[in-house]
N, C-alpha and C positions, 0 to 999 in steps of 0.2 A: 503492498497499499505506498500514493508516496505520503512525503512529511509527513514519516515514520523513526519516533522519536528512537535511535537503537543502544543511548548507552542507559545506562545503569541509575545515571544520580546526575545532580546539575553544578558547574562551579560555580562559589558564589568569589562575592569584590576578592570576602574572608582569605578565602582559600586559595587565591592569589599572594594575598600577602602573606599568608603560609607559604609558600614556593618563594617566592620572594627573601622570604627571610633563614626560611634552609640553604637555599645555594647561594646567599653572596654573604648571610654572616652580618647584616646590620640590623640590629632593635628592629624588636616587631614597631615601637614605634617612626622609627628609620624607614622599613619596607613600605610602614602605610599610608605614610607621607607621599613615599616614595610611589606608589599605584595611586596613591589620589591627586597625584600633579600630571602623571601620563593620562588618566581621564577625561582631569579636566579642558587639560592640554584639547584632545583631544573636541574634549565636549563644543569651547569655548572653540575656536578652528570651524568643525563645522555647523554653530551657531551664526558665523562670519558669512556661509558658503563656499569657505573651501572644499577643496576634495581633500579626502584622507588619505594618500594610499601609503602602503609597509610592502614592503620589499618581501617577499616569501612570504606572503603573506593575506592581502587582497587588497580592496580599494571601498571606502565609504563615502559616499557624494548626493548630498541633497537637493531633489528635483522639485521643481514646484510643479504642484498640480491647479489646474482652475478651478472655477466654481463651475459647477454643473446637472445638467436636468439626470436626475434620479428616481427609479420607482420604490413604495413601500412596496416589499415582498409583498404582504400579509394582507393591504388594502387595495394596492396598485396606481392608489395613488402622487401622483407627482409629484417629486419634493427636489427642493434645492439643495444641491448637498455644495458647503463652502468651498473656500480654493483654502488648501494646504499644502504641506509641505511634508514627502516625504523624503526616508531613509532608505538607502536602498547600500544591500553588501553586496562586492563582486569577489568572490576567491581567490585568488593567482590561482595559477595553473599545479607549481609545486603544493599546495595546502588541496586542491581537488585534486592532486595525484593520490599525497599522499593520505586522505579516506576512504579512496578506493583502491586504497594497496595495493599500489601503480607508481613503479621503476621511478620516483624524478629525480635521480641522480645528475639528470644531462639538460633537464628545464632549465631558461630561464630561472633565475630568480627576482620577476616579477612581470606582470604584463604586459605587452606590446599592445601600448594602445596608442599611441603612437602621440605623446607627451616625452 
């Protein structure tokens, strides 16, 4: 079935902090501050409309969806769906290959999207 979650659990921000703490040896406070700084930087850049490209991981892009006419599925009545921003993530070739158990050693470390 498409979209099925094949993992047993969910990794949280606290789990990421714990991994940073274990790998680098910072104090838990320093590891937490570092993880917060990375996420805050990503959020702030996305908020300003910047594209985030992380080699070997993927791209985060904010796109603008325009106001449009939709339908209430229960009544069939037309409604206006307001304009909004949408965040999309496109995994890199490397990440996609890793997830699918494929050999990724000869792949470029980032997607060639013309930028």
